[in-house]
C-alpha positions in Angstrom: -3.9 -2.2 16.2 -0.9 -2.5 13.9 2.0 -4.9 14.6 5.4 -4.6 13.1 6.5 -7.3 10.6 9.9 -8.2 9.3 11.1 -6.3 6.3 9.1 -6.7 3.0 6.2 -8.2 4.9 2.9 -6.4 5.5 2.1 -5.7 9.3 -0.8 -7.9 10.9 -3.7 -5.7 11.6 -5.9 -6.7 14.3 -8.7 -5.6 16.8 -10.9 -7.8 18.9 -11.9 -10.8 17.0 -10.8 -9.5 13.5 -7.2 -10.0 12.0 -5.9 -9.1 8.8 -2.7 -10.6 7.8 -0.8 -10.8 4.4 -2.3 -13.3 1.9 -0.4 -16.5 1.9 -0.1 -19.4 -0.5 -1.8 -21.6 2.5 -5.1 -19.4 1.8 -5.5 -20.5 -1.8 -7.8 -23.4 -1.3 -10.2 -21.4 1.3 -10.2 -18.2 -1.1 -10.9 -20.4 -4.1 -13.9 -21.9 -2.2 -15.1 -18.5 -1.0 -14.8 -16.8 -4.4 -16.4 -19.9 -6.2 -19.7 -19.2 -4.3 -22.2 -17.6 -6.7 -23.4 -15.0 -4.0 -19.8 -13.7 -3.9 -18.4 -14.2 -7.3 -21.5 -12.5 -8.9 -20.3 -9.1 -7.7 -16.6 -9.5 -8.8 -14.5 -9.5 -11.8 -14.0 -13.0 -12.6 -11.7 -14.4 -9.9 -9.3 -17.3 -10.3 -11.2 -20.3 -10.4 -8.9 -23.0 -9.3 -6.7 -23.5 -6.2 -3.7 -23.3 -8.4 -5.0 -20.3 -10.1 -5.3 -18.6 -6.7 -1.8 -19.8 -5.8 -0.4 -17.9 -8.8 -2.6 -14.9 -7.9 -1.2 -14.9 -4.4 2.5 -15.2 -5.6 1.9 -12.2 -7.9 0.4 -10.3 -5.1 3.4 -11.1 -2.8 5.8 -10.2 -5.7 3.9 -6.8 -6.2 4.0 -6.2 -2.3 7.9 -6.7 -2.5 7.9 -3.9 -4.9 5.6 -1.7 -2.8 2.8 -2.0 -5.5 0.2 -4.2 -3.8 -1.0 -4.6 -0.1 -3.3 -7.8 -0.1 -4.8 -9.2 3.2 -6.6 -12.2 4.2 -9.4 -11.6 6.8 -9.4 -14.1 9.7 -12.2 -14.2 12.1 -12.1 -15.2 15.8 -11.7 -18.8 14.9 -8.7 -17.9 12.5 -10.9 -19.1 9.7 -10.3 -17.5 6.1 -13.3 -15.3 5.8 -12.5 -12.7 3.3 -9.9 -10.7 1.2 -8.8 -6.9 1.1 -6.7 -5.9 -1.5 -5.0 -2.7 -2.8 -2.9 -2.1 -5.9 -1.0 1.2 -6.4 -1.9 3.0 -9.5 0.5 4.7 -11.7 0.4 7.7 -9.4 1.9 6.3 -6.2 -0.7 8.6 -4.0 -3.5 6.6 -5.4 -4.5 2.8 -5.2 -7.4 0.6 -6.3 -9.2 -1.3 -3.6 -11.4 -4.3 -3.6 -12.7 -6.6 -0.8 -14.8 -9.6 -0.3 -16.3 -11.4 2.7 -17.8 -14.6 3.3 -21.6 -14.4 3.2 -21.7 -15.7 6.8 -20.2 -12.4 7.8 -22.6 -10.1 6.1 -24.4 -7.7 8.5 -22.4 -9.2 11.5 -20.3 -6.0 12.0 -17.0 -7.7 11.1 -16.6 -5.5 7.9 -16.6 -2.2 9.7 -13.8 -3.3 12.0 -11.7 -4.8 9.2 -12.1 -2.1 6.8 -11.3 0.5 9.4 -8.1 -1.3 10.3 -7.3 -1.6 6.5 -8.0 2.0 5.7 -5.9 3.2 8.6 -3.1 1.3 7.3 -3.4 2.4 3.7 -3.8 6.0 4.6 -1.3 6.3 7.4 1.3 3.6 6.9 1.2 2.9 3.1 1.1 6.7 2.2 -2.0 6.5 0.0 -4.0 9.7 -0.4 -6.8 8.5 -2.6 -8.4 5.2 -3.0 -10.5 4.1 -6.1 -13.0 1.2 -5.9 -15.5 -0.2 -8.2 -18.8 -1.8 -7.6 -21.4 -3.3 -9.9 -24.6 -1.2 -9.6 -26.5 -4.4 -8.7 -24.1 -5.1 -5.7 -26.5 -3.4 -3.0 -24.0 -4.4 -0.2 -21.0 -3.2 -2.0 -22.6 0.1 -2.8 -23.9 0.5 0.7 -20.4 -0.4 2.2 -18.8 2.4 -0.2 -21.4 5.0 1.0 -20.8 4.1 4.6 -17.0 4.7 4.0 -17.8 8.0 2.7 -16.7 7.3 -1.0 -18.1 9.3 -3.7 -19.3 8.1 -7.2 -17.0 9.8 -9.7 -18.0 8.0 -12.8 -19.8 5.0 -14.1 -18.9 2.5 -16.6 -19.8 -1.1 -17.8 -18.0 -4.2 -16.7 -18.8 -7.4 -18.6 -21.9 -5.8 -19.8 -23.2 -4.7 -16.4 -23.2 -1.1 -15.1 -20.7 -0.2 -12.4 -20.0 2.6 -10.3 -16.5 4.1 -9.9 -15.8 5.5 -6.4 -13.1 7.6 -4.8 -12.3 7.8 -1.2 -10.0 10.6 0.1 -7.7 10.4 3.1 
């Protein structure tokens, strides 16, 4: 379900006990703690490392959103706890966007990801007007690779990130 938001805000996306809302400065401490976990950060580009750095990243994200270049959401679970992040950044071609996501390990295998990503993809394809999504996963990230396959994404290339092989995926509308 998509709820309308005020001008220049992203709509709230929710279903059952899953809620995605625009990332906010109040999320900085929780996101910094989540991304500092080795079991999360091992699979990502180096994320911001301090609460202040996350605050600056969130401010940049909101600035890009105001220009219709980014759509970054905080995942809230049934208890309204910050439990993850879903992000998209439009590429030079407005029909394409690069996506990324991270969830709390407590949610891995819980069934929350399929609900949240379905809401997010519906928004990106149907409301944000994206036709092709590009994602990257380290080859060693078994969960990320599995998630991309379940979404129907296809590996279109391989590269190396910080000395580690990664897949580059696309997912069409």
